[in-house]
N, C-alpha and C positions, 0 to 999 in steps of 0.2 A: 503494499499500499504505500503510494508515495504522498506527501505533505505538499510537495511544490513542484510544479512543471514549467521550464521556461526554456522558449527555445530563440534562436536569434542565427544569424547567418554563419556562426562558427560551430554550432552544434546546440545539444541538447541538455538542460541541467535537471537532475531529478534529485529532490532532496527528501529523505526520509529521517527519522528519529531511531532507525533500529540500523545496525552494520549491515549492510550489503552483502548478501553472499554470491559467489560465481553464478550459481545456478540462475540467480535474480538478474544479474547483467544479460546473461544469456537470453533470458526472457525479453527484456526491454530490447535487447538488439535484435532478437526473432519479430519482434511486433513493428519495430520501425523498417525492417527488411521488407516486410508484408504488405508495408503501408502502399496505398495507390498512388499516392502524390510523391513518393521519395522512390529515385533510382538508386535501388539494391547495391549497383558497384560505386557508388559514391559513400555506401556507409563505411565507417573507419572502426573498427574494434572497442566495444566499449572500455572504458577505464575508471578506477575509482581516481580521486583527486590525490594528489601527492603530498598537497600542504593546504594549510588553512590562513586564512589572513582575518587578524580580528584588528579593529582601530578602537582604541580607549579615549574618550572624550571627556576632558576636564573643565570645572569652572562654568558648568550650566546649571542655572536655578533649580534647586528641586519643587520648588513651589511654584504654580503658575501665578500671575501676576494678578490677573481678572478673577480668577476664582478660590485661590489659594488652595488648589488640590494638587496632590502629586502630579509632575509630569509624567504622560503616559505613552507607550510605544508609539502608538497611532501619530501622536505630535511629532516626535524623533522621525518617523517614517515622512510624514507630510516637509518637515523641515528639508530632510534628506534630498527629495525628490526636487523639491526646488533652488538645489545648491550646484552649481556646476561640478564643483570638484567628485561630485559623484555621476557625472553623466555613465552611461553605459555598465554601472555598477551594479548586481543583483544582490540582495540581502537575502543569505543562506538560511537565516532565523529572524526571528523578532528581536530588536534592542533590549537588552539587558542593563537596568536602570536601577541603582541604587544609592541611597544616602551615603556621601563620603564620609560621615561620622554622625553618630546618634543624634548630637545637638549641634550639627551643621544645616545649613539651608542649600548646600550645594549638591547637585548629582555627578556620579559617575556613571558614564553609558558604554558599553562595549558592544560593537558592531560587527557582526560575522559577516564577512563580506566573501 
């Protein structure tokens, strides 16, 4: 079962919360090759990512100024979409937001790209 599927001109990204098995990779590859819209000669063997990239953002207020409620992952994702620095970047999972310190009003955000 996939949590997220994204395709672009370079390939297809499938994200799950479980570790993929070789049989899972074979199933995905077989499905793609049997698709009517794809030339099976152009399909490269599927592979797992070799590394992950994380971005840690510091100095963001933990509470929103207009409601004084904690910042949400939806708000973080909206800002990311509007920032040119993140063009052509797909989030692999929801941003993780925590308070920097229990008595602090600043947040630390981790983004898995």
